[in-house]
N, CA, C and O atoms as a GROMACS GRO file, in nm:
protein
  204
    1MET      N    1   2.290  -0.213   2.036
    1MET     CA    2   2.176  -0.260   2.105
    1MET      C    3   2.048  -0.162   2.029
    1MET      O    4   1.930  -0.194   2.041
    2TYR      N    5   2.080  -0.070   1.970
    2TYR     CA    6   1.956  -0.011   1.865
    2TYR      C    7   2.049  -0.022   1.733
    2TYR      O    8   2.059   0.082   1.669
    3VAL      N    9   2.118  -0.135   1.685
    3VAL     CA   10   2.152  -0.141   1.534
    3VAL      C   11   2.022  -0.114   1.434
    3VAL      O   12   2.025  -0.017   1.358
    4LEU      N   13   1.925  -0.192   1.436
    4LEU     CA   14   1.845  -0.152   1.360
    4LEU      C   15   1.795   0.004   1.332
    4LEU      O   16   1.770   0.072   1.232
    5TYR      N   17   1.796   0.018   1.445
    5TYR     CA   18   1.679   0.111   1.474
    5TYR      C   19   1.842   0.232   1.364
    5TYR      O   20   1.813   0.287   1.257
    6GLU      N   21   1.974   0.242   1.420
    6GLU     CA   22   2.090   0.310   1.417
    6GLU      C   23   2.099   0.305   1.222
    6GLU      O   24   2.107   0.399   1.144
    7ASN      N   25   2.096   0.215   1.206
    7ASN     CA   26   2.066   0.178   1.024
    7ASN      C   27   1.981   0.197   0.960
    7ASN      O   28   1.987   0.188   0.837
    8SER      N   29   1.835   0.240   1.051
    8SER     CA   30   1.758   0.275   0.923
    8SER      C   31   1.785   0.405   0.838
    8SER      O   32   1.831   0.513   0.877
    9GLY      N   33   1.752   0.374   0.734
    9GLY     CA   34   1.753   0.506   0.606
    9GLY      C   35   1.693   0.584   0.623
    9GLY      O   36   1.724   0.685   0.561
   10ALA      N   37   1.577   0.593   0.707
   10ALA     CA   38   1.480   0.659   0.766
   10ALA      C   39   1.472   0.814   0.799
   10ALA      O   40   1.496   0.828   0.919
   11GLU      N   41   1.451   0.920   0.746
   11GLU     CA   42   1.459   1.067   0.784
   11GLU      C   43   1.431   1.110   0.934
   11GLU      O   44   1.492   1.182   1.013
   12ASP      N   45   1.344   1.056   0.938
   12ASP     CA   46   1.204   1.072   1.071
   12ASP      C   47   1.154   0.920   1.135
   12ASP      O   48   1.075   0.851   1.071
   13LYS      N   49   1.194   0.888   1.232
   13LYS     CA   50   1.216   0.766   1.259
   13LYS      C   51   1.216   0.806   1.452
   13LYS      O   52   1.247   0.910   1.511
   14ARG      N   53   1.166   0.668   1.501
   14ARG     CA   54   1.113   0.665   1.637
   14ARG      C   55   1.178   0.589   1.708
   14ARG      O   56   1.234   0.518   1.624
   15LEU      N   57   1.211   0.552   1.814
   15LEU     CA   58   1.228   0.446   1.878
   15LEU      C   59   1.208   0.444   1.995
   15LEU      O   60   1.297   0.486   2.070
   16VAL      N   61   1.047   0.380   2.067
   16VAL     CA   62   1.002   0.353   2.183
   16VAL      C   63   1.052   0.238   2.238
   16VAL      O   64   1.036   0.126   2.192
   17VAL      N   65   1.152   0.287   2.404
   17VAL     CA   66   1.153   0.187   2.480
   17VAL      C   67   1.109   0.168   2.638
   17VAL      O   68   1.118   0.250   2.729
   18ASP      N   69   1.077   0.080   2.640
   18ASP     CA   70   1.012   0.105   2.785
   18ASP      C   71   1.131  -0.032   2.861
   18ASP      O   72   1.168  -0.129   2.796
   19ASP      N   73   1.149  -0.019   2.926
   19ASP     CA   74   1.201  -0.117   2.999
   19ASP      C   75   1.125  -0.221   3.059
   19ASP      O   76   1.153  -0.335   3.024
   20ASP      N   77   1.021  -0.203   3.153
   20ASP     CA   78   0.924  -0.237   3.192
   20ASP      C   79   0.824  -0.314   3.086
   20ASP      O   80   0.718  -0.363   3.124
   21GLU      N   81   0.852  -0.318   3.000
   21GLU     CA   82   0.756  -0.341   2.921
   21GLU      C   83   0.760  -0.481   2.822
   21GLU      O   84   0.869  -0.537   2.829
   22PRO      N   85   0.659  -0.548   2.730
   22PRO     CA   86   0.726  -0.625   2.629
   22PRO      C   87   0.814  -0.565   2.500
   22PRO      O   88   0.853  -0.449   2.516
   23HIS      N   89   0.842  -0.616   2.403
   23HIS     CA   90   0.897  -0.557   2.299
   23HIS      C   91   0.844  -0.634   2.201
   23HIS      O   92   0.787  -0.743   2.210
   24GLY      N   93   0.873  -0.552   2.083
   24GLY     CA   94   0.815  -0.552   1.961
   24GLY      C   95   0.617  -0.544   1.963
   24GLY      O   96   0.552  -0.451   2.010
   25THR      N   97   0.558  -0.676   1.894
   25THR     CA   98   0.421  -0.605   1.837
   25THR      C   99   0.343  -0.650   1.940
   25THR      O  100   0.220  -0.659   1.945
   26ASN      N  101   0.438  -0.683   2.035
   26ASN     CA  102   0.360  -0.756   2.200
   26ASN      C  103   0.354  -0.641   2.315
   26ASN      O  104   0.305  -0.653   2.428
   27MET      N  105   0.426  -0.509   2.252
   27MET     CA  106   0.367  -0.401   2.323
   27MET      C  107   0.223  -0.326   2.232
   27MET      O  108   0.133  -0.254   2.276
   28LEU      N  109   0.241  -0.362   2.132
   28LEU     CA  110   0.020  -0.341   2.097
   28LEU      C  111  -0.045  -0.423   2.105
   28LEU      O  112  -0.164  -0.395   2.088
   29ARG      N  113  -0.006  -0.588   2.139
   29ARG     CA  114  -0.126  -0.670   2.225
   29ARG      C  115  -0.115  -0.692   2.331
   29ARG      O  116  -0.224  -0.718   2.380
   30ARG      N  117   0.009  -0.698   2.441
   30ARG     CA  118  -0.035  -0.755   2.595
   30ARG      C  119   0.021  -0.647   2.631
   30ARG      O  120   0.069  -0.680   2.739
   31SER      N  121   0.055  -0.515   2.611
   31SER     CA  122   0.119  -0.439   2.759
   31SER      C  123   0.017  -0.352   2.811
   31SER      O  124  -0.082  -0.323   2.744
   32PRO      N  125   0.039  -0.306   2.939
   32PRO     CA  126  -0.071  -0.243   2.975
   32PRO      C  127  -0.075  -0.138   2.931
   32PRO      O  128  -0.123  -0.079   3.028
   33ARG      N  129  -0.056  -0.030   2.823
   33ARG     CA  130   0.010   0.081   2.790
   33ARG      C  131  -0.006   0.043   2.646
   33ARG      O  132   0.076   0.097   2.571
   34ARG      N  133  -0.104  -0.048   2.584
   34ARG     CA  134  -0.078  -0.048   2.402
   34ARG      C  135  -0.206   0.013   2.394
   34ARG      O  136  -0.267  -0.041   2.301
   35ASP      N  137  -0.283   0.110   2.454
   35ASP     CA  138  -0.382   0.196   2.376
   35ASP      C  139  -0.294   0.336   2.326
   35ASP      O  140  -0.317   0.415   2.234
   36ARG      N  141  -0.147   0.332   2.458
   36ARG     CA  142  -0.106   0.455   2.436
   36ARG      C  143  -0.002   0.461   2.305
   36ARG      O  144   0.027   0.560   2.238
   37TYR      N  145   0.069   0.252   2.282
   37TYR     CA  146   0.122   0.291   2.171
   37TYR      C  147   0.050   0.255   2.085
   37TYR      O  148   0.114   0.226   1.984
   38ARG      N  149  -0.046   0.243   2.077
   38ARG     CA  150  -0.114   0.190   1.964
   38ARG      C  151  -0.165   0.331   1.922
   38ARG      O  152  -0.196   0.322   1.804
   39ALA      N  153  -0.185   0.447   1.964
   39ALA     CA  154  -0.179   0.579   1.911
   39ALA      C  155  -0.101   0.637   1.870
   39ALA      O  156  -0.123   0.718   1.780
   40MET      N  157   0.029   0.614   1.926
   40MET     CA  158   0.142   0.648   1.895
   40MET      C  159   0.216   0.612   1.715
   40MET      O  160   0.285   0.684   1.642
   41VAL      N  161   0.164   0.466   1.693
   41VAL     CA  162   0.129   0.396   1.569
   41VAL      C  163   0.108   0.505   1.514
   41VAL      O  164   0.188   0.588   1.469
   42THR      N  165  -0.007   0.505   1.517
   42THR     CA  166  -0.161   0.534   1.404
   42THR      C  167  -0.090   0.653   1.382
   42THR      O  168  -0.039   0.649   1.271
   43GLU      N  169  -0.060   0.781   1.457
   43GLU     CA  170   0.016   0.905   1.502
   43GLU      C  171   0.094   0.913   1.404
   43GLU      O  172   0.059   0.999   1.324
   44PHE      N  173   0.228   0.835   1.364
   44PHE     CA  174   0.306   0.895   1.350
   44PHE      C  175   0.308   0.830   1.207
   44PHE      O  176   0.392   0.876   1.130
   45ILE      N  177   0.188   0.679   1.140
   45ILE     CA  178   0.112   0.685   0.993
   45ILE      C  179   0.084   0.820   0.939
   45ILE      O  180   0.123   0.886   0.843
   46GLU      N  181  -0.009   0.838   1.051
   46GLU     CA  182  -0.106   0.931   0.978
   46GLU      C  183  -0.019   1.066   0.902
   46GLU      O  184  -0.040   1.120   0.794
   47GLU      N  185   0.077   1.093   1.001
   47GLU     CA  186   0.197   1.183   0.984
   47GLU      C  187   0.260   1.149   0.878
   47GLU      O  188   0.353   1.229   0.882
   48HIS      N  189   0.278   1.074   0.766
   48HIS     CA  190   0.409   1.035   0.683
   48HIS      C  191   0.274   0.927   0.571
   48HIS      O  192   0.291   0.842   0.484
   49ALA      N  193   0.142   0.991   0.638
   49ALA     CA  194   0.061   0.911   0.455
   49ALA      C  195   0.093   0.947   0.378
   49ALA      O  196   0.181   1.027   0.410
   50ARG      N  197   0.079   0.944   0.254
   50ARG     CA  198   0.060   1.022   0.139
   50ARG      C  199  -0.038   0.985   0.102
   50ARG      O  200  -0.064   0.865   0.111
   51GLY      N  201  -0.136   1.083   0.044
   51GLY     CA  202  -0.258   1.059  -0.034
   51GLY      C  203  -0.344   1.160  -0.072
   51GLY      O  204  -0.445   1.134  -0.137
   0.00000   0.00000   0.00000
């Protein structure tokens, strides 16, 4: 079920699963919790941005 996640070579990765929500980018666009999900993505990027 989580083949892509399990096979990712990334050392730090996060998987967010919410069975009651849309999947993929729709979690960021159509979910009632989209603000929460967007904040999670932004935080992850900021933690890992180089520069």
